[in-house]
C-alpha positions as CSV (number, residue, x, y, z in Angstrom):
1,X,0.0,0.0,0.0
2,X,1.4,3.4,-0.9
3,X,0.8,6.8,0.8
4,X,-2.1,7.7,-1.4
5,X,-3.9,4.5,-0.6
6,X,-3.1,4.8,3.1
7,X,-4.5,8.3,3.2
8,X,-7.6,7.6,1.1
9,X,-9.9,7.9,4.1
10,X,-8.4,11.2,5.2
11,X,-10.2,14.1,3.5
12,X,-8.3,16.1,0.8
13,X,-8.6,19.7,1.9
14,X,-6.5,21.4,-0.8
15,X,-4.9,20.8,-4.2
16,X,-2.2,23.1,-5.6
17,X,1.5,23.7,-6.2
18,X,4.1,23.4,-3.5
19,X,6.9,25.8,-4.3
20,X,10.5,25.8,-2.9
21,X,13.0,28.0,-4.5
22,X,12.4,27.8,-8.3
23,X,10.8,24.3,-8.2
24,X,7.2,23.4,-7.8
25,X,5.2,20.2,-7.6
26,X,1.5,19.6,-7.6
27,X,0.4,18.2,-4.2
28,X,-2.7,17.4,-2.4
29,X,-3.1,18.0,1.3
30,X,-4.9,15.5,3.5
31,X,-6.3,16.6,6.9
32,X,-4.9,14.5,9.8
33,X,-5.7,16.4,13.0
34,X,-6.5,19.6,14.7
35,X,-8.7,22.6,13.8
36,X,-10.8,21.8,10.7
37,X,-11.3,25.5,10.0
38,X,-7.6,26.3,9.5
39,X,-7.3,25.0,5.9
40,X,-10.1,27.2,4.7
41,X,-8.8,30.2,6.7
42,X,-5.2,29.8,5.5
43,X,-4.9,28.2,2.1
44,X,-5.6,29.8,-1.2
45,X,-8.6,28.6,-3.1
46,X,-9.9,29.3,-6.5
47,X,-8.8,27.8,-9.9
48,X,-6.4,24.9,-9.3
49,X,-3.7,26.4,-11.4
50,X,-3.7,29.6,-9.3
51,X,-3.3,27.8,-5.9
52,X,0.1,27.6,-4.4
53,X,2.0,27.3,-1.1
54,X,5.5,28.9,-1.3
55,X,8.2,28.4,1.3
56,X,9.4,31.9,2.1
57,X,11.9,31.1,4.8
58,X,14.1,28.3,5.9
59,X,14.6,27.7,9.6
60,X,17.3,25.5,11.0
61,X,15.9,22.5,12.8
62,X,18.3,22.8,15.7
63,X,17.0,26.4,16.3
64,X,13.3,25.4,16.2
65,X,11.3,25.8,19.5
66,X,9.9,22.2,19.7
67,X,8.5,22.9,23.2
68,X,6.3,25.6,21.7
69,X,5.3,23.5,18.7
70,X,4.5,20.4,20.8
71,X,2.4,22.4,23.2
72,X,0.4,23.8,20.3
73,X,-0.1,20.2,19.0
74,X,-1.7,19.2,22.3
75,X,-4.7,21.6,21.7
76,X,-6.9,20.8,18.7
77,X,-8.0,24.5,18.4
78,X,-4.4,25.7,18.2
79,X,-3.1,23.6,15.3
80,X,-3.9,21.7,12.2
81,X,-1.7,18.9,10.8
82,X,-1.9,18.2,7.1
83,X,0.1,15.8,5.0
84,X,1.1,16.7,1.5
85,X,1.7,14.0,-1.1
86,X,2.1,14.3,-4.9
87,X,-1.1,15.1,-6.6
88,X,-1.8,12.6,-9.4
89,X,-4.4,14.7,-11.2
90,X,-2.5,17.7,-12.5
91,X,0.4,16.5,-14.5
92,X,1.2,13.7,-16.9
93,X,4.0,12.3,-14.6
94,X,3.0,9.1,-12.9
95,X,2.8,9.0,-9.1
96,X,6.2,7.2,-8.8
97,X,8.0,9.9,-10.8
98,X,6.3,12.6,-8.8
99,X,7.2,10.9,-5.5
100,X,10.8,10.7,-6.6
101,X,10.7,14.3,-7.6
102,X,9.3,15.3,-4.2
103,X,11.8,13.2,-2.4
104,X,14.9,14.0,-4.4
105,X,14.5,17.8,-4.7
106,X,12.1,19.1,-2.1
107,X,12.8,16.7,0.8
108,X,16.4,16.3,-0.2
109,X,16.9,20.1,-0.2
110,X,15.3,20.6,3.2
111,X,17.3,17.7,4.7
112,X,20.6,18.9,3.2
113,X,20.0,22.4,4.7
114,X,18.9,20.7,8.0
115,X,16.0,23.0,7.8
116,X,12.2,23.2,7.7
117,X,10.3,25.6,5.5
118,X,8.1,28.4,6.8
119,X,5.1,29.8,5.1
120,X,4.0,33.1,6.6
121,X,0.6,34.8,6.5
122,X,-0.6,38.4,6.8
123,X,-3.4,37.2,9.2
124,X,-2.3,38.0,12.7
125,X,-4.2,35.1,14.2
126,X,-2.4,32.5,12.1
127,X,1.3,32.4,12.8
128,X,2.9,30.2,10.2
129,X,2.8,27.0,8.4
130,X,5.7,24.8,9.4
131,X,6.8,22.6,6.5
132,X,8.7,19.4,7.5
133,X,10.3,16.8,5.3
134,X,9.7,13.3,6.6
135,X,12.2,12.8,9.5
136,X,12.3,11.5,13.1
137,X,10.1,14.4,14.3
138,X,7.4,13.9,11.7
139,X,7.4,10.2,12.3
140,X,6.8,10.8,16.1
141,X,4.0,13.3,15.3
142,X,2.4,10.9,12.8
143,X,2.8,7.9,15.2
144,X,0.7,9.9,17.7
145,X,-2.1,11.0,15.4
146,X,-2.2,8.2,12.8
147,X,-0.4,5.2,14.2
148,X,-2.2,2.8,12.0
149,X,-0.7,4.4,8.9
150,X,2.9,4.6,10.0
151,X,3.9,1.4,8.2
152,X,2.9,3.0,4.8
153,X,4.2,6.5,5.6
154,X,7.6,6.0,7.2
155,X,9.4,5.7,3.8
156,X,7.0,7.5,1.7
157,X,7.6,10.9,0.0
158,X,5.5,13.4,1.9
159,X,5.7,16.8,3.4
160,X,4.1,17.5,6.8
161,X,2.4,20.9,7.1
162,X,1.7,22.1,10.7
163,X,-0.5,25.2,10.9
164,X,-0.2,27.0,14.2
165,X,-2.5,29.6,15.7
166,X,-0.6,32.7,16.8
167,X,-2.9,33.9,19.6
């Protein structure tokens, strides 16, 4: 079973382009846990070819305040966890080629920089979207919220999006 099959029962809340530097890939975001209103409050909607999530900043993992982040993850009203996998609908590449592209460029880039991506918003109530490559931290988060899917996700090409409420 691949990641798309494992996540089939988790609702897709967004389709669009994930952009890092000058590269983009079509992804679909599946809701995993937290505040169900955050995706509609934070993510761009409209024509599929106009939707995008662009990483604006890189943040070194060793400098990240995990205590703050983990505290936010304890309260369902303070966070939303989404998982992004390659979207099979918007390009002619097959899912394996897209997974390889996501893994080799996007995830490889973040791992090489030992960083996570940050997407910032103008809305004062929403702080940031933290964009994690699959790593030990994301495996721990996923094992808490979707333990039954871990066998399929551990080695899959995915990006974990954690939306945090600022106030």
